[in-house]
C-alpha positions as CSV (number, residue, x, y, z in Angstrom):
1,X,35.0,0.3,13.9
2,X,33.4,3.7,13.2
3,X,29.4,3.7,13.3
4,X,27.9,4.1,10.1
5,X,24.7,6.0,9.1
6,X,21.6,4.5,9.7
7,X,18.3,5.9,8.8
8,X,15.2,5.8,10.4
9,X,12.5,4.2,7.6
10,X,9.0,3.5,9.7
11,X,6.3,2.7,7.8
12,X,2.8,1.9,9.5
13,X,-1.2,1.8,8.7
14,X,-4.5,1.4,10.0
15,X,-7.8,0.9,9.0
16,X,-10.5,3.3,10.1
17,X,-14.4,2.3,9.7
18,X,-15.0,6.3,9.0
19,X,-15.9,8.7,6.4
20,X,-12.5,9.7,4.9
21,X,-13.4,12.5,4.5
22,X,-13.7,12.8,8.8
23,X,-10.2,11.0,8.9
24,X,-8.6,14.0,6.3
25,X,-9.9,16.5,9.1
26,X,-8.4,14.7,12.0
27,X,-5.0,14.0,10.1
28,X,-4.8,17.7,8.8
29,X,-5.1,18.9,12.7
30,X,-1.6,19.6,13.9
31,X,-2.4,18.7,17.3
32,X,-2.6,15.1,15.8
33,X,0.9,15.3,14.6
34,X,2.4,16.5,18.0
35,X,0.5,13.5,19.6
36,X,2.5,11.5,16.8
37,X,5.7,12.7,17.0
38,X,6.2,15.3,19.9
39,X,9.8,15.4,19.8
40,X,9.7,16.1,15.8
41,X,8.9,19.8,14.0
42,X,6.7,18.9,11.1
43,X,6.3,21.5,8.5
44,X,3.8,20.9,5.6
45,X,5.7,21.3,2.5
46,X,2.7,19.7,0.0
47,X,-1.3,19.7,1.6
48,X,-2.8,16.6,-0.8
49,X,-6.4,17.5,0.6
50,X,-8.3,14.3,1.1
51,X,-5.1,12.5,0.3
52,X,-2.9,13.7,3.1
53,X,0.1,15.8,4.0
54,X,3.8,15.2,3.2
55,X,6.1,16.9,5.7
56,X,9.8,18.1,6.2
57,X,11.0,17.0,9.6
58,X,13.3,18.7,12.3
59,X,14.0,18.0,15.9
60,X,15.2,14.9,17.2
61,X,14.8,13.4,13.7
62,X,15.8,14.9,10.5
63,X,13.9,14.2,6.8
64,X,10.9,13.8,5.5
65,X,7.0,12.2,6.6
66,X,3.9,11.6,5.0
67,X,0.5,10.7,5.9
68,X,-1.1,9.2,2.9
69,X,-5.0,8.7,3.3
70,X,-6.4,5.6,0.6
71,X,-10.5,5.6,0.6
72,X,-11.0,1.5,1.1
73,X,-14.3,0.1,1.3
74,X,-16.6,1.9,3.8
75,X,-13.5,4.0,5.5
76,X,-10.3,4.4,4.8
77,X,-6.5,3.5,5.3
78,X,-3.9,6.1,7.0
79,X,-0.6,5.3,5.8
80,X,2.2,7.1,7.5
81,X,5.9,7.0,6.6
82,X,8.8,8.6,8.5
83,X,12.3,8.7,6.6
84,X,15.0,10.5,8.7
85,X,18.0,10.3,10.3
86,X,18.8,11.2,14.5
87,X,20.2,14.7,14.5
88,X,22.6,16.2,17.3
89,X,21.2,17.5,20.3
90,X,20.5,21.1,20.1
91,X,21.2,21.0,15.9
92,X,17.7,19.8,14.9
93,X,18.8,19.9,11.0
94,X,21.9,17.9,11.6
95,X,22.3,14.1,11.2
96,X,24.4,12.3,13.6
97,X,25.2,8.6,12.8
98,X,24.1,5.9,15.0
99,X,25.4,2.5,15.7
100,X,23.4,-0.4,14.7
101,X,21.9,-0.9,18.2
102,X,21.2,2.3,18.8
103,X,19.2,2.7,15.5
104,X,17.0,-0.4,16.2
105,X,16.6,0.7,19.8
106,X,15.3,4.1,18.2
107,X,12.9,2.5,15.2
108,X,11.7,0.2,17.8
109,X,10.7,2.6,20.1
110,X,9.1,5.2,17.4
111,X,7.4,2.3,15.6
112,X,5.7,1.6,18.7
113,X,4.6,4.9,19.8
114,X,3.4,5.7,16.2
115,X,1.1,2.5,16.5
116,X,-0.2,3.6,19.6
117,X,-1.2,7.0,18.2
118,X,-2.9,5.1,14.9
119,X,-5.0,3.2,17.4
120,X,-6.0,6.2,19.5
121,X,-7.0,7.8,16.1
122,X,-9.4,4.6,15.3
123,X,-10.6,4.4,18.5
124,X,-11.7,7.8,18.9
125,X,-13.2,8.3,15.2
126,X,-14.6,5.3,15.2
127,X,-16.2,5.9,18.7
128,X,-20.2,4.6,19.2
129,X,-19.5,2.1,16.2
130,X,-19.9,-1.5,17.6
131,X,-17.3,-4.0,15.6
132,X,-18.7,-5.2,11.9
133,X,-21.0,-2.5,11.8
134,X,-20.3,-0.1,8.6
135,X,-18.7,2.8,9.1
136,X,-21.8,4.6,7.5
137,X,-25.5,3.1,7.4
138,X,-26.0,1.8,4.3
139,X,-28.8,3.8,2.3
140,X,-32.6,2.4,2.3
141,X,-33.4,-0.2,0.3
142,X,-36.3,-0.1,-1.5
143,X,-38.8,-3.1,-0.2
144,X,-40.5,-5.7,-2.0
145,X,-44.2,-4.4,-3.2
146,X,-46.7,-7.1,-4.6
147,X,-48.7,-4.6,-6.1
148,X,-51.6,-2.8,-4.8
149,X,-53.7,-4.2,-1.9
């Protein structure tokens, strides 16, 4: 039985209790992309500004990727998508077939690494914020007045 093509289809997300503009700045940094997927060459084909980035992917995998930022509550949810096939060594744009077990190992290893990097981003951006505290201090509330004293 010959191996069938198996696509890596990774989806992950993390909530960051940080101003969405700060999250956007962080994910627009190419150094973060390299930490996220060091064996992939990501080329931006759509910069969506505060909503994130879309990439073409070559290297160990060939396909597409997206980092989508969604404002949520007092922070943002960073959604990460990777849809790609394994490539031939030395041919970073040519897909190759993986056996199902190999594809499962690739996807699991990549999924765990992605989750670790999302949590590193969360730890760095939320540094100094105690759990349960809002991402941004609420505006001062007017104090109740009982009239002139």
